[in-house]
N, C-alpha and C positions, 0 to 999 in steps of 0.2 A: 111443748109438752116434754117433761123430764122423762128420760127412759128409765124403766124399772131395772134396778140392779138385781142380779141373782143373789142367792144366799151365799154366805161365807163358806169357805172350804176349811173346816176345822181339822187341825192336826195336834197331837200331843206336844205340849211345850215342856211340861214337867208333871209331877204327881198331882198338882192342884189346878193347873190351868191348861187351856187349849189356846191355840193361836191360828188365825186365818192365814193360810199360806199365800194368799193374794194380797190382802191389805194389812196384814200383821197386827190386826186388832186382837187383843187378848180377851178371854172369857173364862170365868170360873167353871170348872167341871160340875160343881154342885148345882149350877143353874139349870142343868138338864138340857134337853133338846129344845131349842127355840130357833126360829128362823130369822136371824138377823140378816139384813141386806148388806152385801159386801159393798164397801164404799168405793172400791175401785171398779168393780164389775169385771166379768169374764164371760166367755162363751166357749163351752167345751166342744160344741159341734163344729164351729167354723171360726177360727181365730183370724183367718186371712182377711175377713171383711172388716175387722176392727182396726182403728188407727193405733199406732204404738201408744202404750200407756205411759204417761209421764207420772212419776211419783214425786214430783217437786212439791214444795209447800203450797203453791198456788193451785195445783191440781187437787191436792188433798183438801184444801179449803173448799174448792168447788164441789168435790164429792161429798163432803160433810153437809154443805148447804143443800145439795140435791137430796141427800138422805133425809133432811129436815123438811123437804118439799118447799124449799126457798131457793129456787134455781135462778139462773141467769135470765134477766129480762132484756128486751131489745135496747132500752135506753140507759142501761147501767154502766156501760163501759167495762164490764167485768172481764171480758176476754183479754183486753190489754193489761189489766192488773194481774190476772192469773199468769199471763206470760211474763210480766215483769218479776213477779215473785219467784217463778220457776227459774228464770234467767239469773236472778241475783242470789238465789240459794237460801239455805236455812239460816246462816249467820246474819245475813242482811235482814231477814224477816224478824229474827230475834231483836236486832237493834232497832228496827223500824216498826215494832209491834203497835205503837200508838197510831202511826200513820195508817196501818192496815185496819185497825179498829175504826178509825175515822172514815175510811172508805166504806166499811160495812154499815156504819150508822148513816152515812149519806145515801147509800142504796136502800136501806130499810125505810128511810124517811119518804121515799117515793112509793112505798107499798101501802096497801090498805090494811086497816086494823085487823081484819079477819085473817089475812095471810100471815101477819106477824103473830097473832094469837095461836094459829095452828102450828107454826114453826116453834113457838115457845113451848107448846104442849108436847111436841115431839122431843125437843131439847131436854125437857125435864125428866124424860125417861132414860137418859144417858147417865151412866155412873161417873162420868168424868167432868160434868159441867159444874159451874159454880153459880149459885144464886146471886152472889155479890158482884160477879163480873161475867155475865153470860156471854157477851160478845168476845171478851178477852179469852174466855175458856175455849171458845170455838177456834180462835186463832192459835192458842197454845196447843190444842189437840192436833191441828193441821201441821204445825211445826214438829210436834212429837212424832206423828206418823211419817212425815217426810224424812226425819232423822232415822227412824227405825228402818224404813225402806232402804235408805242409803247404806246403813250399816249391814243390813242383810244382803244387799247386792255386792258390797265390798267389805267383807269381814276383816280383811287385812288392814284396812284404814281405820278401823274402830279402836 
């Protein structure tokens, strides 16, 4: 069972947008109050119980897939691939985008049609996805979020 992530913690980014201070996801102010799930997750009450959050591209991809209710299964080998993406970093993921897409297609082939349909329905609600390359847009979003998290954590390197 995939744990439910709490809502994003929105802060003002500029006159038109808000940004989640945890996952760095942007949102237009005119969208009003909606309760988007934070793709990183946090716990205000007790953070000592949580493992350290990795903001690498593999962890971001895992969080996006969990948000789409398309989480890790026992036989997918996802944990190793998540660790490999985190270890190798953003530039490696950009260079090996097609490999990562292949991994996702391989994992999706093992899933039932209903699970894929539900994930696709969730994906189409996102403003960043591409109908022409849905799996590629998920990978691109994970890379983008990992890059944004890295720049926020180390602004002097940006």
